[in-house]
N, C-alpha and C positions, 0 to 999 in steps of 0.2 A: 576476531570475533568482536573486536572493541568497535562497536557501531553505535548508532543512535539508540537503539533499543537497550544495548547493555548500559549505556550512560543512563538512559531513563530509569532503568531498574536500580542502578546505584543510587540515583537521585531519590527514588521513591523509598528504597530501604533506609537511606540516609535521613530522609525527612522522619520515617518511622522512628528511627533510632534517636533523633534529636527530641521528638514529641514525647516519646516513651522514657526519655532519660535512661536509655540502656547503658549499663554500667560495663563496658567491655575492656578487658585487660588482656594484652599480647604477652606472651613469654617465648623467648628463644628465637626472636626475629633474626638472630645472627645465623641460623640454620637455613636460611631461605636463599638459595643460590639463584640469583635473578637470571643469569645467563643460561641456566639448565632447564631442559624440560622437567617439569615437576608434576609428579603424581601424588597429591594429598590423600592419605587414607585416615578416616577419623572414625571414632565411636559415634553412634546415633541414637539420640534421645527425643528430638523434637522434629516436628515437620518443617518448622520455618528454617532449620539449619541448611536445607538444600538452596534457599534463596539467599539467606543472610550470609552465610560462610563465603560464598564467592564476593560479595560486597565487601565484607570486612577484609579479606585478604587484599583486595584491590584498594581499598581505601588507605590501609595502613601499610601495606608493603609495594603498592603500585605494580600489581601484577594480575593480569586478567585470568580469571579461573571460570571453567565451565563445570557444571555438575550434572550427575544423574538423578533423576526424581522418580519416585514411584508412579507407575502408570495410572494409578487411580485418581491422580490430581490433574491429568490431561484431560479436562472436560471443557466443551464449549470454547467461548472466547478465551478463557484462562489458558487453554491449551496452545492457542496461537500465541499468546503473549509469552509463555514459555518457550516456545519454538524459537520466538524472535530474539530472546535474551540469552539464548545458547544453552538452555537446559534441554537435555535429552531424556526421553521415557525409558525406563528399564526394559520395556517391551518393543523399543524400536529395533527392527531387525538389522539395522546397519549400525547399531550403537558402537560395536567394538571396532568397525572400520573407521568411524568418525573420531573416536578416542585415540586410535592408534595414529591416524593422520596427524592429529594435533600434536601428539608426543614426538613423533618422528621427525617433525619439521620444527617444533618448539614454538609454534605460532600461538597455541594457547596450553595453559596448564589444566589440570583437572583435579576434581576432587570426588573421590568415591567412598561410599560407606560399606566396607567389607562384611558388616553384619548383616546387610541384606535389606533390613527394614529397621524401623525404630524399636529400639529394645527398651520398652517402657518399664519392665521391671528391673533392668540393669542385672539380670541373674546370669553370670557368666562363670564357668569353671574351666580348669585346665588340667588335662592328663597329658596325653602325648601332643594333643592340639586343643585350642580353645573351642568349647562347647556353649552353645546358647540354650537357656531353657525357657520354653514358652508353653505355658498351659500344660505342664507336665510332660512335654516332648522335648527331648534333647536333639540339637542339630549342631554340626560343625559350621564354623565361620567360613563363609564363601571365599574361594581361592581366586576368583576371577580376576581381581584387581592385581594380584601378583603375576598371573598370567600375562595381562595387558602390559604390565611394566617391563617383564622379560622379552615379550614379543616386540615392544617398540624398539629395543636395542638390536634384537636378532634382525628384525625386518630392516632397521636402519643399515646395518652391516651388509644385509642382502642387497638392498638397493644400490649401495655404494659400489659393491662387487659388480653388479650388473651394469653400472655405468662405466666402470673401468674396463669391463670386458666388451664394451659396445654393443650389449644386448638391448638394442632399442626397443623390441617387442616386450620384453619383460619390464623395462623401466616405464613404458607407456601403460602397461597393464596394472602395474603397482600404482602409478599416478591416478589412474582411473578409480582403482579399488579404494584406495585411502583418501581420495579427494585432494590430491596434490596438484597444484597448478603448474604449468610449465615454467613459471618464474620463481617457483620455490625450490629451496634445497633442503637437504637433511640438516638438522641441528648439528653444530660442531662440537657441542658439549654433550656429555653423557646424560641419559635420563637418570633421574633420581626419585626415589619414594621417599616422601616426608611424612612420618607418623604424626598424627594431630590428636591431641586430648582436648575435648570440651567439658569443662566442669562447671555446673550451675551452683552458686552458693547466695542464699539458701535456697532449698527446694520446698515451696509451699503451695498447698491447694487454697481454694477460696474465690469468692465472687470477685470479678473485676471487670473494668470497663469494656475489655473486648468481647467479654461474654454478652453483655447487653447490645453492643454493636452488632454481634453476629446474629443474635436472636431477631433483630430488626431486619437484617438482610436476608437470612436463610429461615424459611418457615415452611414446615415444622423442622426443628433442628433435632437430629438424632442423638443418643446418648454418647456415642463415640465421639461426634464433633464437639459436643458440649465438654467433655473431658479433655479434649486436646485444647480448647480455647481456655479452660480453667487453668490447666497446668502451664500452658506456653504463654497465656496472657500474663500470669503472675511472673514469670520468669523474665518476660521483657520489661514489665514494669517495676519488678521489685528485687530481682536478682544480679549478682555480679556474674558476668560471663567470662570465665577465664579460658582462654585459648593458648595451648603451648605446642609449640613445633618442636619436634625432637631433631637429633642429627639425622641428616639424609643419608639413605643408603644407594650408594652408587651402583647402579644395576650392571654396568658394563664390568666393573670390578667383580662384583659378586658372580656374574657369569664366567668370568675368567676362572675363578676357583672351583666353581661348579664343573665346568668342562675337565679341568685337571683332575678333579676327584673322580668324574665319571671315566676318564681314561684310564686312571689307576685301577678301578673296579672293572674295567673291560665293559663298560656300558655302552651301547650304541648311542651315537651323537645325532642330532638333528633337532629341529624346533620343538617338534611333539615330544621327543624322548626328554629333552631338558626341561621342558615345561612340567611333564609328568613327574620327573626326578625330584624337582625342586618346589613345585607350587605350595606344598603344605609347608616346608621348611621356611620359605620366604614370608608366606603368611603369617606363621607363628611368630617369626622374628619381628615384624613390624606391629602385629597385634600386642605382643609382649610390651613394646615401647609404647604404644597408645595407652594401654590400661596402667602402665607403671607412671605414666605422667599425669595421672590424677592429682588434683590439688585436695588433699585430706584436710577436712575442716571440722569445726565444733560438732556440727550434727553427725558426722561419721563416728567421732569418739563417744558422743551421747548414745547413738544407736549400738555401738558394740558394748558399752556397759550394761545397758539393758538386756542384751542378748546373753552375756556371760555372767552376770551377777548371779551368785548361788543362792540367794534368799528371795523369798516371796516378797518381802517388804523392804522398802529403802526409804531412809529420810532424805530430805534435799541436802542436808550437810554431807551426808555419806555419798551422795550422788555427786556431789560438786567435788569432793575429795577424790573420788574414783576417776572423775573425768580429768581433773588436774594432773594426777599422777599418771593416768594412762596416756595422756597427751605428752607429758614429758618423757615418757618410756618410747613412744612412738618416734619423737624427735630424736631421740638418742639412737635410733636405729641408722640415721643418717642415709635414708634410702629413698625417701619420697619428697615431694614438693608439699609444703604446709602452707595453709592460709593463715592470714594474720590472726583470725579468730582463735587460733591455739598457739600463737607465738608471741603476740604483742600483749604484754601485760595480763597474762592469763592469771596472774595472782588475784586479779580484781574479782574472779568468780567467788573468791573465798573471803571477801571483805564485809559480808553482811550488807551489802548494798545491792542494788538492782543491776542485773547483768543482762543486757539485751540479747545476746546470743542464747543464754540459758532460758530467759523467760520465753523467748520465741518458740524454742524447740519443746520446752516443757508443755506449753499452751497447745502445740501440735499433737504431743503424746496424750495429753488429757482429752482433747477433742475427739481423738480417734480411738480413745478407749484402751491404749496401749498402757497408760498408767491411769490408776483409780485412786483419787484422793480419799485417805482414810480419816486423817485428823491432822490438825495443825500443819506440820511439815512432813507428814508421813504418807506414803504411796504405796499402793500395791502394783507389782508388775505382773500384768495380765499376759502371761506367756502364750495362752492360747489365742488370743486375738493377735497378739505380735507376730505369731508364726503363720497367720493366715495369708496366702498368696493371692487370693481373689482372682478375678478374671484378668486377663493380660491387659485388657482395655480399660480396667477400673482400679487396679492396685495403686495407681500414682495418687488417686484422689481418696481412697479408702485405707490405705496402709503406707503412707508416704515414708515412714521410717524404715520400713522393710525394703523398699527400694533404696534408700540411702544406705542401708546396712549392706545389701546386695553389691553395691558399688565398690565397697572396700573389702568386703569377705574374701575376694579373690586371693588375698595376699595373706599367706599363712604366717609370715613373721609378725605381721601387725596383729592379727587375732591371737597368736600365741602370746605376744607381748601383753595384750589387755587381760588375757586369761591369767597370766602370771602375776599381774598386779592385783587383780580380783581375788586371787588366792590367798594373799597376805591377810593377816589379822586386822581388826579395826584399829587396834593400838599401833601396829606396824605402819599402816597407811598414814595415820595422823603424823607419826613421828617422821616418816619419810617426806611427806608434804612440808612439815615444818623446817626440816633441814634444807629441803630443796629450794624453798623461798629465801632462806637465810644465805645460802651458798650463792643463789643468784644475785642478792643484794651486795655480797661481798665482791663479786666478780664486777658489779657495776662500779663500786668504789674504786677498785684496782685500776679499771680502765680509765676512769677519770683521773685518778692520781697520777698515772703514767702519761696520761695526755697533756697534763697542765705541769708536770714536774719542772722545777726550777732549782738548781743545785743551791742558789743563794737564798730563795725566798720559801721554799717547801719545807714544811714542818715534818718530823717523822711521821711514817705512814700510819702508825697505830694510833695516832692522834685522832684521825679522822675515821677510823674504821667502825662500822657499825657492829654492835656486840649482842650476844645472847648470854645469859646466864641461866642455864637450864638444869633442873634436876627432875627425872621422870616421876619422882615420888611427889612432887609438889603439884597441887591442883589449881592454885591461884596464879594468875599471871598479871603482868602490867606492861603497857607500852609506853615508853617515855622518850619525849623529844627534847632536844637542846634548843637553844635559842638563836637569833639571827646573826649571821656572820661567825658563828661558832662552830662546835663540833661535838660528837658524842662524848668525848673525853670530859665535857662540862658535866655531865649527869652520871658519870661512872661511879663516883663514891655514894651517891644516893642509891644507885643501883645495886652496889655490893651490900650495902646496909640492908636493903629490903631482901635480897636473895639470902643472906645469912639467917634471915628470920622465916624463911620457908616460902618465898615469892620467887617465881620465875620472871625474868625481865628481858624485854627486847629494848636495846638501845639504838633509837633511830638515828640515821644519818641523813639529813635533809639534801635534796638534790643541789648540787653546787657548793656544798660546804665541805669543809676538812680537807680541801686542796689548796687552790688559789682564788682570790676574789674574782679573777677573770672568768673562772669556772662559773661562779655565782651570777656574773653579769646577766647572762643569757637564760637563766632559769625563772620559770614563774612560780608564783604562789601555789598554783594548781599541781605543779610538779613537786613542791614541797609536801603538799597533802598527799600525792601518791606515795611518797617516800614514807610517810607515816603509815599509810594504808598497807605498804608491804610488811611492815613490822606487825600491823594489827592482823593481817591475814595469816602470818606465820603463828603468832601466839594464840590466835583463836583456836588453832587446832588442838594445841595441848593444854588448854585452860577450861577448866569447869566454870570458874569465876574470872572475869576479865575486866580489868581497870585500864583507863587511859589517863595519861599525866603530860604535862609539858610545862617546861620553864620558858617564861617570856613569850617570845613569837611560837615556841612549841606549844604553850598553853591555849594559843589561839586555834591551833591545829587540832588539838584534842578536844576543843569545844566543838569544832566542825564535825569531827569524828563522832561526837556523842550524838548529834542531832541527825546524822545522815544514816545511821545503822538502823536496818529493819528489826534487829534484835536489840533490845536495850543493853548497854554496858553496865557492869556492876557498879561503877562509880567513876566520877571525874575529878582529877586533882589539877588545879592550876596555880602555879607558882609565879607571881609578879607577872601575870599574863599582860601583854603589850597591847591592851585595848585602846589606851590613849598614852602618848609620850609626852614628856617634859619639853622636848625640843619643839618648839612652834612650827619649826620648818617642816616637820612630818605632816602637819595638818593643813597648812597653807602654802608653803613654798614648794615643796617636792612636787605635788600634782602638776602645778603650773610650770614648774622648771622642766619636767619631763616632757611636756607638750612643748615647751619652748625649744627643747633640744632637738626634738624632731625636726623643728624648722631650722635651727641653727647648723645641724649636721649637714645641710645641704652646702653650707659655706665652710666646712671643717671648723667650726668655731664653738663647738658645744662643750659644756662642762661635764666631763664624764664622771667624776667621783668626788667624794668628800673624805677627808682623813678623819680618823678617829682613834681614840686611845683608850683600848679595852682594858677593864680590870685584870683580865688574864690573858695576856698576849700570846701565851704559849698555845692557847686553844683557839684563838679568835684571829680574824683578818683585822688589818689596821686601816683598811680603806673600804669605803662602801660607794658602790657605783650608783648613780641616780636611778637607772633602771631598777635596780634591786630595792632601792628605798621605795620606788613607786609600786613594786609588787607587794612590799609590806604594807603600805597604805591601803591598797586594795583588799589585802586579807583582812586588815583590820576593820574596813568597812563591811566585808561579807560576814564577819564574825559577829559584829555589832547587831546586824539584821537577824542572825541566827539565835541570838540568846533566848528569845521567848520559847524556843522550841526544845530547850533543854529541860528535861523532866527526871534524869538520873540523879542520885544522890551526888553531892558537889561538895569539894573542900576547896576553899579560896585562900591561899596565903599571900600576904603582900607586905613588903617592906614599908614601914611608915615613912621613911625619909628616902625612899628610892629615887636615885638621881636621873634615872632613865624613863621609868614607867610613872604616870601619876598615881600616886595612891589611891585617889578617888576612883580608879578604874575598878578595884575590888568591889567597892560599894554598887557601882553600876551593874556589875555582873550579878550581884546578889539580888538587885532590884528587878532586874529584867527576867532572870530565870524563872522557870515554873516547877523547880524541884521541891518536893515536900520535905526531904532530907537535904538541908544546905548549912554548911558551916563556914564561917569566915574568921580569920585571925590576922590582926595587924601586928607584925613582928618589930621590934626596935632594931631596925638595921639602917645605916645611912649609905649602903652600897646596894647595886642591883642584883649581883651575882650572889644570892645568899644560899645556893647549894654548895658553895664551895668557901673555904676559909673559916674564920672565927664565927662560933654561934651556929654553924650548919646542922650540929646535932639536934638542936630544937626543931628545925625544919623536917629532918629525917624522922624524928620521934612523932611529930604530928601527922605526917603522911601515913606512917605505919599504923597508928592508932585509928586513924580514920577508916583505913581499909579493914582493920580488924573489926571495928564496930559495924561497918556495912555489911561485911561477910557474916557476921554473927547474927545480924537482924534478918537477912535473907535467909539464912539457915533455920531460924526459928520459924519464919513464916511457912 
């Protein structure tokens, strides 16, 4: 079927794909057996799938594929076009013979949608077999594709037997019936059924350019076409399209075991008998694979939480915690494919910063009145609106979240997992989220430590381990970060001091630190900030009042955290914040040297690192890579620009004879920030690491006194 028309179709769809920047992701390509006749069976949600899917498989797997399409689109010149590119109408009286001939010979593969039509509401249930629910009516998934798959193998065997027997009449009759030319022979490999799942992430309605284009071409445009252009236009323009190929089902092998079973049960054999005996079983088998290959994403978890949350009102923080913990529990099932929206850095949902996945689906819920904004961050779940199924052809634009929910409600273990999570008390959920983030942070460090472990150079593992000091009776928390090239042990004594006085502490380990300097070489300042944010996300769950603090470079990260949070932190504490350094190379040499090294590396002549002598070598690296120094320089610049945005209460502590940080940095911080409550103290130290060693108690006392005064002031307000 690979002809000029097929190629022109591929070119056309390829051009559309390029123009619309469609984000196509293929999974399971190893399951494509290119030498075997393949019948792809897929879920069906959009009209464009019948045209786009053959093109996608051809483009990415180099396999020609034909498809069945609903008879309603075979109109006028478009009908001729579809015929020429190999698409067959569902009402073509010879469609089965065309498909069987292709599969018997292996000249073309096919894709069929056993659901029979687009399942716009995605409402599917399973008892003995899969049932589709459309406008209150239930109907079984069609078994025709299973019959075609089995018949292609049975007919292939029948054809070969006729050839061996020299039955020329039968051979000729079969060639004519199934359009097999005299030069074609039967495929030497068995036919296989390949279950395919198509998941769109995210699914959103809304005005889009394809709607405007359609309105100019089709006048007047009916509501059904408008709905399809709205949904499918947004999918093409704005969604990731995830296509997953499951393990192929070898039909000859399947039939072998079926026939053995039928013989054992004394069932009559024959094409019709075999088909009747197995069509539902085979259909259920591959439909199960289709649905289980869904890619569960953030929207699914959001929809599940709204469905099974027991109360009428929910705050945004409660909603986020429920989503986080539910996603973790679904992940723990280890039974489904998960989208990166619920696997990559999901803790960011809890950092009091904007989260694009949450903001997008929240806006959808508000727009469609599933959630009603009550006050500040409080919402009412409108269960009545949420449960509305609407008309089959309008539900995708009127209750999109219900469609998203339907897609995942089929899996009882997923829904049960979410129900169990939501059945916990608010306190239990908070603490479970807290510990889940911390354990994830510990695992991250363990992986890095083991990856870069050196018998000679590595320090004891506990030196670099992030830590928490937590008492459930304490209500105030603080997130503290160590400095550049150091480790959490640097701020351990200060943390213990504060915890003994009723404050919970999260001791952050910055990415690349606490292992070997080679680990730090490739980490960015944004990753250091992410490390700080993990601690913040955890401590936010168990703190009524939350402070952020940092020593040296950690102070810069604490400043950034303060200005980026949507909800103000209780207070900011910076100790010898590295806004400007004594070493002139940081301001003038390092940026130039880093750019120069990018050039010199082409000749293997770059200067990789500089040696340094830390005050506490048991906690610090003794070398700093140029790339790391450049990241510190960029962080200093970012932080300096952010200072005017600081409005929280601030304590600035600075050693007056700091050999690393210019003492003037403290005054610049005080001048640039816009906090009403700000304190600065120059301390008589001639060393940089003032959180350790002689005189540290004065630092500790001032930190604690500041926290007490701020906490008292906010309590009085």
